[in-house]
Backbone as CSV, one residue per row, in Angstrom:
resi,resn,N_x,N_y,N_z,CA_x,CA_y,CA_z,C_x,C_y,C_z
1,MET,120.636,105.071,113.311,119.667,106.052,113.260,118.513,105.268,114.118
2,LYS,117.847,106.679,115.067,116.612,106.151,115.629,115.541,106.204,114.642
3,LEU,114.504,105.498,114.898,113.235,105.177,113.937,111.830,105.057,115.025
4,ALA,111.587,106.527,114.565,110.012,106.467,115.453,109.052,106.372,114.915
5,GLY,107.905,105.656,115.304,106.723,105.310,114.633,105.697,104.498,115.804
6,LEU,104.715,104.061,114.435,103.789,103.789,115.274,102.872,102.969,114.289
7,THR,102.690,101.498,115.096,102.148,100.214,114.181,100.969,99.857,114.239
8,ILE,100.196,99.833,113.252,98.435,99.788,113.217,98.466,98.343,113.226
9,LEU,97.633,98.259,114.008,97.195,96.444,114.043,95.563,96.063,113.902
10,GLY,94.916,95.184,113.918,93.616,95.193,114.007,93.660,93.598,115.256
11,THR,92.044,94.136,115.651,92.296,92.652,116.583,91.800,90.971,115.238
12,GLY,91.978,91.461,114.128,91.340,90.442,113.596,91.144,91.412,111.899
13,THR,91.118,90.450,110.415,90.817,91.281,109.045,89.740,91.998,108.950
14,GLU,89.478,92.765,108.033,88.308,93.623,107.448,87.617,94.516,108.896
15,VAL,88.554,95.435,109.825,88.335,96.150,110.904,88.604,97.558,110.511
16,GLY,89.087,97.642,109.484,89.416,98.995,108.811,90.486,99.802,108.778
17,LYS,91.365,99.090,109.261,93.025,99.350,109.548,93.472,100.279,108.633
18,THR,93.354,100.149,107.317,93.855,101.110,106.274,93.498,102.658,106.594
19,TYR,91.698,102.898,106.640,91.196,103.832,106.720,91.083,104.288,107.679
20,VAL,91.673,103.848,109.023,92.592,104.629,110.356,93.125,104.958,110.033
21,ALA,94.695,104.330,109.507,96.200,104.216,109.618,95.771,105.797,108.746
22,CYS,95.241,105.959,107.342,95.533,107.081,107.011,94.964,108.431,107.260
23,ARG,93.837,108.061,108.742,92.798,109.168,108.945,94.212,109.785,110.166
24,ILE,95.778,108.806,110.576,96.290,109.096,111.586,96.677,110.129,110.996
25,ILE,97.298,109.583,109.473,98.565,110.059,108.574,97.924,111.312,108.551
26,GLU,97.240,111.323,107.827,96.496,113.392,107.403,96.306,113.963,109.029
27,SER,95.891,113.471,109.773,96.035,114.220,111.055,97.787,114.987,111.311
28,LEU,98.382,113.787,111.191,99.846,114.196,111.342,100.280,115.031,110.571
29,VAL,99.978,114.925,109.536,100.349,116.051,108.059,99.834,117.285,108.445
30,ARG,98.699,117.353,109.216,98.041,118.840,109.171,98.837,119.505,110.321
31,ASP,99.410,118.626,110.856,100.060,119.178,112.048,101.386,119.668,112.042
32,GLY,101.609,119.853,110.651,103.074,119.663,110.060,103.992,118.541,110.211
33,VAL,104.109,117.216,110.875,104.754,116.226,111.318,105.557,115.721,109.443
34,ALA,106.205,115.703,109.199,106.538,114.544,107.859,106.810,113.254,107.896
35,VAL,105.707,111.991,107.686,105.068,111.286,108.235,105.225,110.347,106.838
36,GLY,105.866,109.229,107.258,106.299,108.224,106.271,105.192,107.218,106.533
37,ALA,104.992,106.719,105.334,103.889,105.362,105.451,104.764,103.933,105.381
38,TYR,104.326,103.229,105.690,105.096,101.592,104.925,103.922,100.455,105.558
39,LYS,103.599,100.018,104.516,102.689,98.415,104.504,103.767,97.764,104.340
40,PRO,104.977,97.076,105.304,106.031,96.093,104.721,105.344,95.155,103.189
41,VAL,104.382,94.330,103.804,103.854,93.438,103.098,102.703,93.433,102.613
42,ALA,102.421,93.514,101.569,100.554,93.569,100.768,100.271,92.220,100.511
43,SER,99.031,91.777,100.078,98.501,90.897,99.377,96.813,90.692,99.094
44,GLY,96.726,90.549,98.238,95.032,90.782,97.556,94.565,91.809,96.784
45,ALA,95.535,92.600,96.376,95.392,93.307,95.301,95.781,93.149,93.782
46,PRO,95.474,93.755,92.780,95.672,93.013,91.748,96.979,94.038,91.389
47,SER,97.737,94.920,92.255,98.127,96.192,91.256,98.501,96.738,92.673
48,LEU,99.593,97.633,92.486,100.296,98.572,93.425,99.065,99.574,93.624
49,GLU,98.728,100.514,92.592,98.107,101.471,92.821,96.583,101.074,93.290
50,GLN,95.857,99.762,93.450,94.676,99.362,94.054,95.126,98.776,95.536
51,SER,96.263,98.825,96.043,96.476,98.199,97.075,96.173,99.266,98.168
52,ASP,96.280,99.002,99.907,96.260,99.546,100.783,97.516,100.669,100.749
53,GLY,99.158,99.817,99.731,99.661,100.769,100.045,99.791,102.312,99.563
54,PHE,98.681,102.161,98.345,98.405,103.419,97.609,97.891,104.625,98.592
55,LYS,96.440,103.958,98.943,96.191,104.350,100.186,96.732,105.225,101.202
56,LEU,97.971,104.728,101.842,98.654,105.254,102.587,99.611,106.196,101.744
57,TRP,100.105,105.904,101.176,100.818,107.168,100.119,100.245,108.213,100.096
58,GLN,98.992,108.627,99.683,98.197,109.393,98.778,97.705,110.279,100.335
59,ALA,97.910,109.262,101.650,97.481,110.222,102.916,98.661,111.218,103.021
60,SER,99.946,110.374,103.266,100.971,111.153,103.704,101.535,112.368,102.606
61,GLY,100.789,112.561,101.422,101.399,113.396,100.366,101.960,113.180,99.458
62,GLN,102.366,111.903,99.374,103.351,110.793,98.532,104.389,111.089,98.839
63,ARG,104.323,111.112,100.183,106.707,110.821,100.795,106.684,109.920,100.016
64,GLY,107.983,109.997,99.123,108.786,108.781,98.832,108.119,108.249,98.081
65,THR,108.292,107.309,97.615,107.845,106.278,96.001,106.679,105.109,96.991
66,LEU,106.009,104.795,96.167,105.335,103.440,95.838,105.799,102.648,96.563
67,THR,106.829,102.227,95.762,107.610,100.433,96.276,108.060,100.899,97.493
68,GLU,108.725,102.218,98.099,109.120,102.479,99.181,108.102,102.213,100.161
69,VAL,107.131,102.585,100.156,105.519,102.281,101.231,105.596,100.860,101.283
70,THR,105.270,100.008,99.512,105.145,98.641,99.941,106.231,98.177,98.869
71,PRO,107.326,97.425,99.589,108.609,97.054,98.986,108.041,95.506,98.411
72,GLN,106.864,94.764,99.024,106.807,93.550,98.704,105.378,93.200,98.720
73,HIS,104.652,93.108,97.236,103.157,93.119,96.960,103.001,91.629,96.168
74,PHE,102.273,90.924,96.745,101.759,90.154,96.285,100.033,89.918,95.951
75,THR,99.437,89.167,94.316,98.690,89.662,93.844,97.502,88.450,94.742
76,ALA,97.315,87.652,95.334,96.389,86.275,95.844,96.025,86.958,97.143
77,PRO,94.791,86.749,97.343,93.925,86.865,98.723,94.676,86.065,99.952
78,PHE,95.967,85.815,100.288,95.990,85.037,100.644,96.663,85.442,101.871
79,ALA,97.252,84.785,103.294,98.596,85.803,104.462,99.789,85.541,103.246
80,PRO,100.362,87.253,103.677,101.231,86.578,102.435,102.598,85.874,102.322
81,PRO,103.096,85.055,103.186,103.617,83.652,102.677,103.578,83.035,101.811
82,ILE,101.650,83.072,101.823,101.105,82.123,100.784,100.798,82.718,99.727
83,ALA,100.697,83.725,99.624,100.595,84.845,98.428,101.562,85.137,97.866
84,ALA,102.542,84.735,98.531,104.596,84.638,97.980,104.466,83.609,97.154
85,GLU,104.201,82.063,97.891,104.272,80.966,97.348,103.495,80.359,95.969
86,LEU,102.508,81.379,95.888,101.333,81.344,94.774,102.177,81.495,93.430
87,GLU,103.554,82.589,93.872,103.852,83.310,92.881,105.547,82.816,92.617
88,ASN,105.458,81.759,93.113,107.010,81.092,93.333,107.978,82.011,93.744
89,LYS,107.503,82.606,94.704,108.494,83.835,95.498,108.220,83.590,97.457
90,GLN,109.324,84.203,97.739,109.232,83.783,99.352,109.260,85.502,100.033
91,VAL,108.432,86.081,100.492,108.802,86.725,101.655,110.053,87.025,101.928
92,SER,111.104,88.223,101.795,112.064,88.342,102.670,111.582,89.223,103.904
93,ASP,112.415,88.744,105.113,112.286,89.027,106.582,113.435,90.604,106.368
94,LYS,114.543,90.430,105.845,115.290,91.072,105.608,114.579,92.520,104.939
95,ALA,114.303,92.432,103.645,113.580,93.517,103.007,112.647,93.981,104.090
96,ILE,111.676,93.604,104.788,110.922,93.612,105.341,111.537,95.178,106.517
97,LYS,112.929,94.876,107.203,113.573,95.357,108.245,114.278,96.762,107.088
98,ASP,114.726,96.314,106.431,115.288,97.380,105.502,114.518,98.036,105.076
99,GLY,113.267,97.890,104.883,112.177,99.020,104.431,111.527,99.699,105.437
100,ALA,111.754,99.283,106.401,111.407,99.962,107.625,112.335,101.082,108.141
101,MET,114.012,100.568,108.065,114.822,101.420,107.957,115.342,102.858,107.009
102,ASN,115.197,101.938,106.185,114.977,102.956,105.170,114.632,104.922,105.487
103,TRP,113.631,104.740,106.447,112.306,105.762,106.388,112.898,106.816,107.379
104,ALA,113.688,106.217,108.178,114.900,106.277,109.637,115.518,108.011,109.054
105,SER,116.046,108.658,107.998,116.257,110.161,107.842,115.509,110.455,107.320
106,ARG,114.340,109.995,106.534,113.391,110.628,105.755,111.735,111.319,106.171
107,CYS,111.743,110.332,107.596,110.572,111.366,107.761,110.794,111.295,109.539
108,GLU,109.597,111.885,110.259,109.902,112.446,111.965,108.845,111.192,112.432
109,LEU,108.510,110.221,111.528,107.645,109.189,112.495,107.204,108.536,111.221
110,LEU,106.947,107.189,111.526,106.843,105.967,110.348,105.239,105.721,111.304
111,ILE,104.202,105.565,109.961,103.038,104.664,110.551,103.349,103.488,109.529
112,LEU,103.358,102.364,110.556,103.391,101.245,109.656,102.293,100.184,109.972
113,GLU,101.410,99.835,108.525,100.011,99.290,108.754,100.642,97.503,108.812
114,GLY,100.414,96.398,109.119,100.438,95.417,109.395,99.249,94.925,108.703
115,ALA,99.324,93.643,108.206,98.454,92.749,107.736,97.619,91.640,108.431
116,GLY,96.704,92.127,108.612,95.665,91.121,109.701,95.823,91.481,110.690
117,GLY,95.680,90.705,112.213,95.338,90.935,113.615,96.981,90.629,113.863
118,LEU,97.259,90.672,115.568,97.975,90.892,116.061,99.399,89.607,115.654
119,MET,98.658,88.434,115.778,99.828,87.274,115.323,99.723,87.074,114.301
120,SER,98.990,87.520,113.259,98.603,87.353,111.400,100.440,86.880,111.480
121,PRO,100.517,85.921,110.486,102.480,86.428,109.751,102.174,86.470,108.735
122,ILE,103.405,87.581,108.792,103.297,88.287,107.514,105.009,87.742,106.290
123,SER,105.025,86.672,107.229,106.691,86.176,106.581,106.290,84.203,107.006
124,TRP,107.106,83.754,106.593,107.206,82.058,107.450,107.632,82.173,108.704
125,ALA,108.511,83.717,109.206,109.150,83.407,110.309,108.707,84.756,111.238
126,MET,108.013,85.441,110.550,107.843,87.064,111.195,105.879,87.283,111.278
127,THR,105.566,87.498,112.781,104.628,87.921,112.863,104.213,89.954,112.726
128,ASN,103.088,90.079,112.711,102.768,91.811,112.812,103.433,91.594,114.409
129,ALA,103.109,91.053,115.265,103.711,91.675,116.659,105.262,91.046,116.482
130,SER,105.396,90.222,116.178,107.339,90.255,116.362,108.366,91.593,115.557
131,LEU,107.492,91.749,114.530,107.990,93.181,113.584,107.851,94.399,114.459
132,ALA,106.870,94.803,115.166,106.680,95.499,116.082,107.527,95.835,117.324
133,LEU,107.733,94.405,118.077,108.510,94.281,118.845,110.156,95.018,118.697
134,GLU,110.437,94.456,117.348,111.579,94.377,116.862,111.910,95.977,116.548
135,LEU,110.838,96.644,116.161,111.226,98.176,115.494,110.481,99.169,116.797
136,HIS,110.187,98.267,117.983,109.909,99.305,119.753,109.087,100.173,119.320
137,PHE,107.991,99.907,118.255,107.164,100.531,118.104,105.669,100.498,118.604
138,PRO,105.198,101.700,119.719,103.877,101.235,120.495,102.706,100.785,119.145
139,VAL,101.420,100.202,119.316,100.662,99.502,118.654,99.130,100.756,118.845
140,VAL,98.813,100.538,117.869,97.288,101.263,117.642,96.665,100.236,117.444
141,LEU,95.273,99.646,117.785,94.863,98.624,117.668,93.173,99.203,117.567
142,VAL,93.121,98.805,116.372,91.725,99.085,115.687,90.751,97.882,115.455
143,SER,89.582,98.221,115.859,88.734,96.978,116.074,87.416,97.508,115.667
144,GLU,86.211,96.481,114.559,85.229,97.010,114.390,84.690,97.035,115.497
145,ASN,83.658,98.245,115.549,82.893,98.529,116.836,81.029,97.669,117.211
146,ARG,81.514,96.601,117.418,80.059,96.093,117.179,80.312,94.683,118.011
147,LEU,78.799,94.008,118.469,78.803,92.907,119.220,80.061,92.280,119.579
148,GLY,80.977,92.096,120.456,81.932,90.943,120.871,83.187,91.731,120.632
149,VAL,83.272,93.243,120.401,84.559,94.190,120.597,85.340,93.931,122.019
150,VAL,84.163,94.217,122.626,84.979,93.711,124.323,86.003,93.105,124.634
151,ASN,85.204,91.673,123.895,86.131,90.693,124.424,86.861,90.599,123.330
152,GLN,87.210,90.961,121.984,88.498,91.208,121.172,89.053,92.008,121.432
153,VAL,89.102,92.692,121.889,89.822,93.897,122.880,90.767,93.448,123.288
154,LEU,90.293,93.119,124.559,91.022,92.632,126.196,91.787,91.124,125.619
155,THR,90.725,90.579,124.739,92.165,89.070,124.524,93.089,89.463,123.862
156,THR,93.008,90.826,123.036,94.477,91.447,122.356,95.078,91.412,122.922
157,LEU,94.618,92.421,123.987,95.673,93.621,125.028,95.999,92.599,125.576
158,VAL,95.096,91.675,126.446,96.400,90.674,127.163,97.474,89.972,126.508
159,ALA,96.863,89.291,125.254,98.189,88.710,124.222,99.503,89.591,124.008
160,ALA,98.992,90.890,123.972,100.085,91.685,123.244,100.840,92.511,124.764
161,ARG,100.607,92.687,125.692,101.302,92.778,126.948,101.901,91.660,127.290
162,SER,101.617,90.757,127.214,102.328,89.110,127.364,103.370,88.977,126.473
163,ILE,103.990,89.604,125.687,104.862,89.499,124.913,105.294,90.652,124.931
164,GLY,105.438,91.615,125.681,105.935,92.943,125.821,105.860,93.802,125.263
165,LEU,104.391,94.333,124.119,104.074,94.844,123.667,103.332,96.077,124.126
166,ASP,103.455,97.563,123.708,103.325,98.621,124.309,101.376,98.946,123.419
167,VAL,100.733,99.151,123.676,98.974,99.196,123.543,98.791,100.078,123.619
168,CYS,99.015,101.791,122.750,98.894,102.876,122.981,97.690,103.697,123.254
169,THR,96.613,102.968,121.819,95.616,103.148,122.049,94.575,102.385,120.717
170,ILE,93.370,102.585,121.285,92.471,101.066,120.938,91.231,102.472,120.483
171,VAL,91.110,101.980,118.776,90.457,102.810,118.021,89.223,101.575,118.085
172,LEU,87.545,102.296,118.235,86.407,101.702,117.975,85.918,102.716,116.688
173,ASN,86.575,101.530,115.388,85.766,102.027,114.227,84.597,101.284,113.615
174,ASP,83.705,102.337,113.593,82.223,101.886,112.589,82.691,101.802,110.967
175,VAL,83.207,100.485,110.623,83.099,100.082,108.971,82.150,100.386,108.768
176,HIS,80.559,100.056,109.044,79.568,100.035,108.283,78.698,101.471,108.727
177,PRO,77.767,101.924,107.276,77.085,103.272,107.806,76.236,103.270,108.950
178,ILE,75.124,102.156,109.418,74.178,101.853,110.251,74.784,101.314,111.428
179,LYS,75.123,101.869,112.702,75.317,101.380,113.482,74.954,100.652,114.392
180,LYS,75.538,99.383,115.348,75.197,97.434,115.528,74.263,98.532,116.462
181,VAL,73.747,97.802,117.278,72.642,98.063,118.328,73.585,98.490,119.627
182,SER,74.868,98.041,119.708,75.846,97.744,120.587,76.584,98.636,120.853
183,ALA,76.855,99.235,119.684,77.854,100.446,119.182,77.827,101.463,120.606
184,ASN,76.552,102.037,120.968,76.829,102.879,121.985,77.030,103.113,123.271
185,SER,76.941,102.074,123.920,77.472,101.105,124.644,79.246,100.249,124.963
186,ASN,79.531,99.910,123.536,80.531,99.264,123.826,81.770,100.237,124.634
187,GLU,82.142,101.467,123.683,82.927,102.355,124.528,83.244,102.500,126.272
188,ARG,81.489,102.856,126.169,81.662,102.368,128.233,81.901,101.553,128.605
189,LEU,81.869,100.426,128.275,81.901,99.467,129.039,83.237,98.622,128.850
190,LEU,84.238,98.995,127.129,85.499,98.972,127.378,85.991,99.637,128.714
191,ARG,86.095,101.062,128.643,86.831,101.505,129.621,86.712,101.442,130.996
192,LYS,85.226,100.584,131.052,85.346,100.553,132.417,86.403,99.176,133.135
193,PHE,86.301,98.189,132.002,87.908,97.228,132.139,88.927,97.544,131.827
194,ILE,89.344,98.405,131.187,90.741,99.003,130.432,91.257,99.877,131.671
195,GLU,89.887,100.443,132.831,90.908,101.603,133.910,91.458,100.498,134.177
196,ARG,91.206,99.285,134.976,91.780,98.454,135.605,93.433,98.116,135.449
197,TYR,93.734,98.631,134.631,94.855,98.013,133.859,96.266,99.182,134.441
198,GLN,97.721,99.040,134.970,98.047,99.837,134.939,98.555,100.428,133.539
199,ASN,98.993,101.843,133.364,99.081,102.719,132.361,97.875,101.987,131.101
200,PRO,97.034,102.188,131.622,96.142,102.034,130.000,96.351,102.571,129.166
201,PRO,95.515,101.833,128.079,95.897,102.773,126.650,94.547,103.617,126.346
202,GLU,94.452,104.450,125.947,93.221,105.433,125.316,92.491,104.735,124.700
203,ILE,90.868,105.548,124.551,90.495,104.647,123.741,90.160,105.894,122.879
204,THR,89.600,105.710,122.020,89.079,106.553,120.483,87.967,106.116,119.892
205,ALA,87.193,106.677,119.318,86.386,106.049,118.098,86.184,106.654,116.774
206,LEU,85.979,106.494,115.883,86.055,107.016,114.456,84.437,106.658,113.931
207,GLU,83.732,107.376,113.651,82.415,106.993,112.817,82.313,106.862,111.293
208,PHE,81.886,106.209,110.998,81.770,106.028,109.362,81.812,106.743,108.502
209,GLU,83.013,106.947,107.621,83.410,107.781,106.828,83.768,109.339,107.682
210,SER,83.875,109.016,108.790,84.176,110.527,109.430,86.080,110.527,109.618
211,THR,86.812,111.686,109.524,87.937,111.899,109.445,88.154,112.278,110.603
212,SER,87.564,112.303,111.852,87.720,112.944,112.965,87.773,111.865,114.120
213,PHE,88.760,111.885,115.323,88.423,110.759,116.232,87.748,111.658,117.241
214,ARG,87.389,110.475,118.131,86.394,111.439,119.126,86.699,110.362,120.387
215,PRO,87.627,110.852,121.654,87.876,111.956,121.658,89.370,112.303,120.726
216,ALA,89.734,113.617,120.738,91.050,113.724,119.218,92.261,113.131,120.369
217,VAL,93.573,112.410,119.434,93.744,112.227,119.849,94.961,112.765,119.217
218,ARG,96.593,113.279,120.143,97.765,113.418,119.997,98.741,112.407,119.518
219,TRP,98.592,111.919,118.502,99.775,110.495,117.824,100.904,110.800,118.231
220,VAL,101.757,111.975,117.869,102.905,112.394,118.357,103.496,111.956,120.067
221,ASP,102.360,112.086,120.712,102.775,111.925,122.398,103.079,110.509,122.473
222,PHE,102.700,109.679,121.825,102.949,108.423,121.975,104.454,107.297,121.725
223,VAL,105.226,108.476,120.963,106.775,108.115,120.073,107.622,109.121,121.080
């Protein structure tokens, strides 16, 4: 059975991927789409109830169980394979893939949030990018809207396209309440370079604590 979905990745850590993913899920739920949320591996939270997976689960209307949203969870604030090692465990690649396919018959669209950036390891053998490739999921690329974002986005976009990943949307996210001086010009500058690409990704922005993307995006159109 085919599994349709989007992978939410960042240009790095602490760029607001979970917040953006939750707003995407809520938007789809409002449109009547049966959305599944999936955080295949999580680390850095004391419990599942304090994890990013819990926020995704709540945004989806608590579809499925919390352990189906995040089947592998480790408490140490390190990359998942290292965090697992500290608990004398190992991230299971099979569980990552099986956990995704578990949603195939249970949702119309799966929102998968990766851990970290495009090439961040989620196991000893798998990165966020390789999982997105295996699932054939387009990528929503999240980046903090601050000075340097144009370089970060373009660099990540080049890397993604070089391995065959489809970046469908770029989200410029205001992580902090006070906008950086460059924030108002970043989108205009980035659009000037993105438009040179064949089939360029869409660009949208999310202001601090906003629930509305500007401009609005129809997320179902990408899958």
